[in-house]
LUMTIRO-589782 format. One record per atom (N, C-alpha, C): residue in three letters; y, x, z. Coordinates in steps of 0.001 Angstrom, whole numbers, padded with zeros to 6 digits, always signed. Layout:
BEGIN
ALAYXZ;...
END
This chain:
BEGIN
MET-001162+000847+000000;MET+000000+000000+000000;MET+001237+000903+000000;SER+002194+000608-000850;SER+003412+001411-000933;SER+004414+000987+000133;LEU+005425+001835+000364;LEU+006470+001493+001332;LEU+007206+000231+000914;ASN+007425+000030-000383;ASN+008097-001178-000847;ASN+007265-002418-000544;GLN+005954-002315-000676;GLN+005090-003455-000359;GLN+005132-003765+001132;VAL+005108-002735+001962;VAL+005186-002940+003410;VAL+006521-003585+003752;ASN+007593-003050+003202;ASN+008931-003569+003473;ASN+009035-005040+003104;SER+008368-005469+002056;SER+008476-006854+001606;SER+007672-007833+002456;ILE+006702-007360+003256;ILE+005892-008284+004060;ILE+006224-008252+005546;VAL+006939-007231+006017;VAL+007262-007125+007438;VAL+008514-007934+007717;GLU+008394-008896+008628;GLU+009518-009762+008963;GLU+009914-009642+010427;ALA+009380-008675+011137;ALA+009670-008521+012555;ALA+010198-007120+012821;SER+010893-006992+013935;SER+011313-005668+014368;SER+010063-004841+014677;MET+010176-003544+014505;MET+009015-002688+014718;MET+009433-001423+015444;GLN+008637-001008+016415;GLN+008840+000248+017130;GLN+007734+001199+016719;MET+008100+002370+016232;MET+007117+003358+015806;MET+007274+004598+016672;LEU+006166+005094+017189;LEU+006159+006272+018047;LEU+005166+007281+017499;SER+005508+008563+017603;SER+004556+009604+017237;SER+004885+010861+018028;GLY+003965+011805+017974;GLY+004202+013110+018582;GLY+004414+014137+017491;ASN+005221+015152+017762;ASN+005490+016139+016723;ASN+004294+017048+016454;ASN+003275+016990+017306;ASN+002069+017776+017071;ASN+000898+016919+016594;THR+001189+015718+016124;THR+000148+014842+015594;THR-000444+015472+014341;ILE-001748+015480+014265;ILE-002431+016044+013096;ILE-003031+014901+012291;ASP-002708+014861+011030;ASP-003249+013847+010126;ASP-003711+014575+008868;LEU-004983+014495+008591;LEU-005524+015211+007437;LEU-005037+014647+006108;ALA-004531+013411+006121;ALA-004106+012780+004872;ALA-002710+013240+004438;THR-001885+013705+005374;THR-000532+014123+005018;THR-000200+015444+005678;ASP+000662+016209+005039;ASP+001096+017478+005610;ASP+002145+017282+006692;ASP+002962+016264+006540;ASP+004047+016051+007487;ASP+004052+014600+007945;VAL+003376+014347+009047;VAL+003214+012995+009569;VAL+004567+012389+009924;GLN+005427+013162+010583;GLN+006713+012632+011002;GLN+007559+012188+009815;THR+007523+012955+008726;THR+008273+012569+007525;THR+007753+011245+006984;SER+006451+011053+006976;SER+005857+009805+006481;SER+006207+008625+007377;ILE+006088+008827+008692;ILE+006399+007737+009626;ILE+007881+007406+009574;LYS+008735+008426+009513;LYS+010176+008197+009440;LYS+010526+007452+008160;ALA+009905+007809+007032;ALA+010152+007115+005764;ALA+009727+005655+005865;LEU+008594+005389+006492;LEU+008142+004011+006684;LEU+009124+003256+007572;SER+009531+003873+008659;SER+010494+003252+009561;SER+011812+002946+008848;ASP+012284+003883+008056;ASP+013540+003692+007319;ASP+013444+002575+006290;SER+012242+002297+005824;SER+012075+001288+004770;SER+011953-000137+005322;ILE+011820-000266+006644;ILE+011633-001583+007266;ILE+012892-001947+008049;PRO+013511-003070+007716;PRO+014698-003482+008474;PRO+014366-003649+009960;ASP+015246-003219+010807;ASP+015111-003342+012263;ASP+013964-002524+012855;ALA+013468-001547+012124;ALA+012434-000673+012690;ALA+013109+000487+013412;GLU+012471+000933+014488;GLU+012958+002077+015238;GLU+011838+003103+015327;TYR+012207+004370+015241;TYR+011228+005449+015285;TYR+011631+006458+016354;TYR+010665+006880+017151;TYR+010889+007920+018156;TYR+009766+008938+018049;CYS+010138+010215+017942;CYS+009161+011305+017873;CYS+009217+012104+019167;PHE+008097+012174+019866;PHE+008000+012938+021106;PHE+007757+014404+020776;GLN+008524+015267+021409;GLN+008360+016705+021208;GLN+007220+017221+022085;GLN+006533+018231+021611;GLN+005394+018820+022310;GLN+004382+017751+022717;CYS+004036+016911+021760;CYS+003145+015787+022006;CYS+002195+015629+020827;GLY+000983+015234+021112;GLY-000007+015005+020071;GLY-000035+013557+019615;HIS-001218+013060+019362;HIS-001417+011737+018771;HIS-001260+010588+019770;LEU-001262+010866+021046;LEU-001269+009810+022056;LEU-000092+009934+023020;PRO+001121+009644+022561;PRO+002273+009787+023457;PRO+002197+008889+024683;PHE+001539+007745+024584;PHE+001437+006840+025733;PHE+000592+007434+026846;ILE-000253+008412+026542;ILE-001034+009102+027570;ILE-000277+010341+028069;GLU+000356+011057+027148;GLU+001050+012285+027514;GLU+002398+012026+028199;TYR+003065+010936+027814;TYR+004387+010598+028370;TYR+004456+009100+028704;PRO+003614+008618+029633;PRO+003534+007174+029882;PRO+004857+006541+030332;GLU+005600+007208+031197;GLU+006854+006614+031675;GLU+007895+006544+030560;LYS+007985+007597+029772;LYS+008956+007618+028680;LYS+008608+006565+027634;VAL+007335+006445+027293;VAL+006902+005417+026329;VAL+007220+004030+026877;THR+006928+003806+028150;THR+007209+002506+028766;THR+008690+002174+028666;ASN+009552+003135+028975;ASN+010995+002894+028903;ASN+011453+002610+027479;ILE+010931+003327+026506;ILE+011298+003108+025107;ILE+010859+001718+024655;VAL+009638+001344+024999;VAL+009116+000035+024592;VAL+009870-001095+025295;LEU+010136-000946+026588;LEU+010890-001978+027301;LEU+012299-002136+026742;ASP+012937-001029+026391;ASP+014256-001086+025777;ASP+014191-001800+024429;PHE+013170-001494+023646;PHE+012986-002133+022342;PHE+012780-003640+022500;ILE+011936-004026+023443;ILE+011675-005453+023685;ILE+012944-006155+024152;SER+013672-005500+025017;SER+014913-006077+025520;SER+015894-006338+024380;LYS+016047-005375+023474;LYS+016938-005559+022321;LYS+016422-006659+021404;ALA+015113-006709+021217;ALA+014519-007726+020333;ALA+014738-009123+020906;ASN+014632-009262+022223;ASN+014830-010560+022851;ASN+016240-011082+022676;THR+017221-010198+022606;THR+018605-010644+022420;THR+018885-011025+020978;GLN+017994-010647+020064;GLN+018191-010933+018643;GLN+017385-012128+018160;ILE+016576-012709+019027;ILE+015719-013821+018613;ILE+016580-015052+018350;GLU+016366-015639+017203;GLU+017062-016873+016858;GLU+016059-017999+016909;ILE+016335-019002+017729;ILE+015432-020141+017854;ILE+015812-021183+016794;LYS+014872-021475+015924;LYS+015104-022448+014866;LYS+014503-023784+015281;ARG+015272-024837+015121;ARG+014777-026180+015481;ARG+014677-027042+014251;
END
């Protein structure tokens, strides 16, 4: 699926997290790919943890929790209730 296809089907805010030491055999630069995906989706946010591998929620649980709670808080203020 291309970034344009993803962009056309995503209708919600999205939080993307990765570590700068994440290893992905499919791409040479994971952060560049994730950042490009994030940039292509309206209201998406991307955070890259430094000195972190594939599981930032295990390596930095408090920081991940704060980032996610902040994201949810912002999303809740943007919700439009349609009647």
